[in-house]
C-alpha positions in Angstrom: -66.5 -79.4 -2.4 -65.1 -77.0 -5.0 -67.1 -74.1 -3.3 -65.6 -75.0 0.1 -62.1 -75.0 -1.3 -62.7 -71.7 -3.0 -64.0 -70.2 0.2 -60.9 -71.4 2.1 -58.7 -70.0 -0.6 -60.4 -66.6 -0.4 -60.1 -66.6 3.4 -56.4 -67.5 3.3 -55.8 -64.8 0.7 -57.6 -62.2 2.9 -55.5 -63.0 5.9 -52.4 -62.9 3.9 -53.4 -59.4 2.7 -54.1 -58.3 6.2 -50.7 -59.5 7.3 -49.1 -57.4 4.7 -51.2 -54.3 5.6 -50.8 -54.4 9.4 -47.0 -53.8 9.5 -47.3 -51.0 7.0 -50.1 -49.3 9.1 -48.0 -49.7 12.3 -45.0 -48.2 10.5 -47.1 -45.2 9.4 -48.4 -44.6 12.9 -44.8 -44.5 14.3 -43.8 -41.7 11.9 -43.9 -38.2 13.3 -47.4 -36.9 12.4 -46.4 -33.3 12.1 -43.8 -32.0 9.7 -43.1 -28.2 9.8 -40.7 -27.8 6.9 -43.4 -26.6 4.6 -44.8 -24.1 7.0 -44.2 -20.4 6.4 -43.2 -17.7 9.0 -46.2 -16.2 10.6 -48.2 -19.5 10.6 -49.3 -20.8 14.0 -49.1 -24.5 14.8 -50.2 -26.6 17.7 -48.9 -30.0 18.4 -47.8 -32.2 21.4 -44.3 -31.3 22.6 -42.9 -34.8 21.8 -44.2 -34.5 18.2 -42.6 -31.1 18.0 -39.3 -32.6 19.2 -39.6 -35.4 16.6 -40.1 -32.8 13.9 -36.9 -30.8 14.6 -33.9 -31.4 12.4 -31.1 -33.3 14.2 -27.7 -32.1 13.0 -24.2 -31.6 14.4 -23.4 -28.0 15.6 -20.5 -25.7 15.0 -19.7 -22.5 16.9 -17.3 -21.3 14.2 -17.6 -17.6 13.6 -19.8 -16.9 16.6 -19.7 -13.6 18.4 -22.3 -12.2 20.8 -22.0 -8.9 18.9 -23.7 -10.5 15.9 -27.0 -10.5 17.9 -27.9 -6.8 18.5 -29.9 -6.9 21.7 -31.7 -4.9 24.3 -33.0 -2.6 21.7 -36.1 -0.3 22.1 -38.1 -1.4 19.1 -41.3 0.6 20.0 -39.3 3.7 21.0 -41.1 4.1 24.3 -37.9 4.6 26.3 -37.7 1.0 27.7 -35.4 -1.5 26.1 -36.1 -5.2 25.7 -34.6 -6.1 29.1 -36.8 -3.5 30.8 -39.9 -4.7 28.9 -39.4 -8.2 30.1 -38.9 -7.1 33.7 -42.1 -5.0 33.5 -44.1 -7.9 31.9 -42.9 -10.5 34.5 -43.1 -8.4 37.7 -45.1 -10.0 40.5 -45.6 -6.5 41.9 -45.1 -3.7 39.4 -42.1 -1.4 39.8 -42.2 2.4 39.4 -40.8 3.6 36.1 -38.5 6.6 36.3 -36.5 8.6 33.8 -34.9 6.5 31.0 -37.0 3.6 32.2 -35.2 3.2 35.5 -37.1 0.6 37.6 -37.5 1.0 41.3 -39.4 -1.1 43.8 -41.4 -4.1 42.4 -40.8 -7.8 42.9 -40.0 -10.8 40.7 -40.0 -14.5 40.9 -37.1 -16.5 39.4 -38.5 -20.0 38.4 -35.0 -21.4 37.7 -34.2 -21.5 41.4 -37.5 -20.7 43.1 -36.5 -17.4 44.5 -38.1 -14.0 44.9 -36.3 -10.6 44.4 -37.3 -7.0 45.1 -34.4 -5.4 43.2 -34.3 -5.5 39.4 -30.5 -5.3 39.5 -30.4 -8.8 41.0 -32.0 -10.2 37.8 -30.8 -11.2 34.4 -33.1 -11.5 31.4 -32.2 -14.9 29.9 -32.5 -16.0 26.3 -34.1 -19.4 26.9 -32.2 -20.8 24.0 -28.9 -18.9 24.4 -27.5 -16.8 21.6 -24.5 -19.0 21.1 -26.8 -22.1 20.9 -29.0 -20.4 18.4 -25.9 -19.6 16.3 -24.8 -23.2 16.4 -28.3 -24.4 15.4 -28.9 -22.3 12.4 -28.7 -18.6 13.2 -25.2 -18.4 11.6 -27.1 -18.3 8.3 -29.5 -15.6 9.3 -29.3 -11.9 8.4 -28.2 -9.4 11.1 -31.9 -8.2 11.3 -33.1 -11.7 11.8 -30.6 -12.2 14.6 -31.6 -8.9 16.2 -35.3 -10.0 16.1 -34.4 -13.3 17.8 -32.4 -11.5 20.5 -35.2 -9.1 21.3 -38.2 -11.4 20.9 -41.1 -10.0 22.9 -43.8 -11.7 20.9 -43.4 -15.1 22.5 -43.2 -15.0 26.3 -41.1 -18.2 26.4 -38.2 -16.7 24.5 -37.0 -14.3 27.2 -37.3 -14.8 30.9 -36.3 -12.8 34.0 -34.3 -15.0 36.4 -31.8 -14.6 39.1 -28.4 -13.4 37.9 -26.8 -16.4 39.7 -28.9 -19.0 37.8 -28.5 -17.3 34.5 -24.7 -17.1 34.8 -24.6 -20.8 35.9 -26.5 -21.7 32.8 -24.4 -19.5 30.5 -24.7 -20.9 26.9 -25.3 -24.5 27.9 -28.1 -26.6 26.4 -30.1 -29.2 28.3 -27.4 -31.9 28.0 -25.3 -29.8 30.4 -27.7 -27.6 32.4 -31.2 -27.8 33.8 -32.8 -25.4 36.3 -31.7 -26.1 39.9 -35.4 -26.1 40.9 -36.5 -29.5 39.8 -40.3 -28.9 39.6 -39.6 -26.3 36.8 -37.6 -28.7 34.6 -40.6 -30.0 32.6 -41.6 -26.4 31.8 -38.1 -25.6 30.8 -37.5 -28.4 28.3 -41.0 -27.9 26.9 -40.3 -24.2 26.3 -36.9 -25.1 24.9 -38.6 -27.3 22.2 -41.2 -24.6 21.6 -38.5 -21.9 21.1 -36.5 -24.1 18.7 -39.7 -24.9 16.8 -40.5 -21.2 16.5 -37.2 -20.5 14.9 -36.8 -23.8 13.1 -33.5 -24.3 14.8 -31.8 -27.7 14.8 -30.8 -29.9 17.7 -27.7 -32.0 18.0 -27.9 -35.7 18.7 -26.9 -35.4 22.4 -29.4 -32.6 22.9 -32.1 -34.6 21.2 -31.5 -37.6 23.5 -31.4 -35.4 26.6 -34.7 -33.7 25.7 -36.3 -37.0 24.7 -35.3 -38.6 28.0 -36.5 -35.6 30.1 -39.8 -35.2 28.2 -40.6 -38.9 28.7 -41.1 -38.0 32.4 -43.2 -34.9 31.6 -46.8 -34.4 30.4 -47.0 -34.6 26.6 -48.7 -31.2 26.5 -49.6 -29.4 23.4 -47.5 -26.3 22.5 -48.8 -23.5 20.3 -46.1 -21.7 18.3 -46.1 -18.9 15.8 -43.3 -19.6 13.4 -40.8 -16.7 13.2 -38.4 -18.3 10.7 
């Protein structure tokens, strides 16, 4: 009899212990599994895009002090005669243009994924900063050095950072974030918001609460695909 009571007591204690452990385990699983704050520039990370979103800092933004001139852009970093804009156009051409004096581009064709249009004249295209310069400023670039802002504005190392698109779609977007603007071509929107998170991850830029909610809602309808990012900041 004493043995049976002891056994029941042990079983009861075991279930009580499990009851205590299960909520703790569930809570741990719900926490973002990837934290990037301890990572150094130059490190490459791969994680699902929703985890990347969860790892970004959520903070209010301020545009105080912003000027586009604080981001020196369309430089010719490799001194080959073609500036950043031309390099993007050359890299993204569907059919390669001819390169003339001072990197003048003639011929060629391009696809603008924002609005699902083709162009055969480079002058009809803009090169868009996926995360606009003003948005980058609001999200942390205000604290960067001029050289760091120049590197951001001319980032040719990550093909998601700069993209050739129709001038009309780029000017419609202006400096809006995904709470206010998404590409008119709906099938491209999942790529757009995924790349937005990747670019913010690359530069460890923050997101404001409304931006976080808009991205979270949009990504819920998209594949939770892994993104690979080499941290630049």
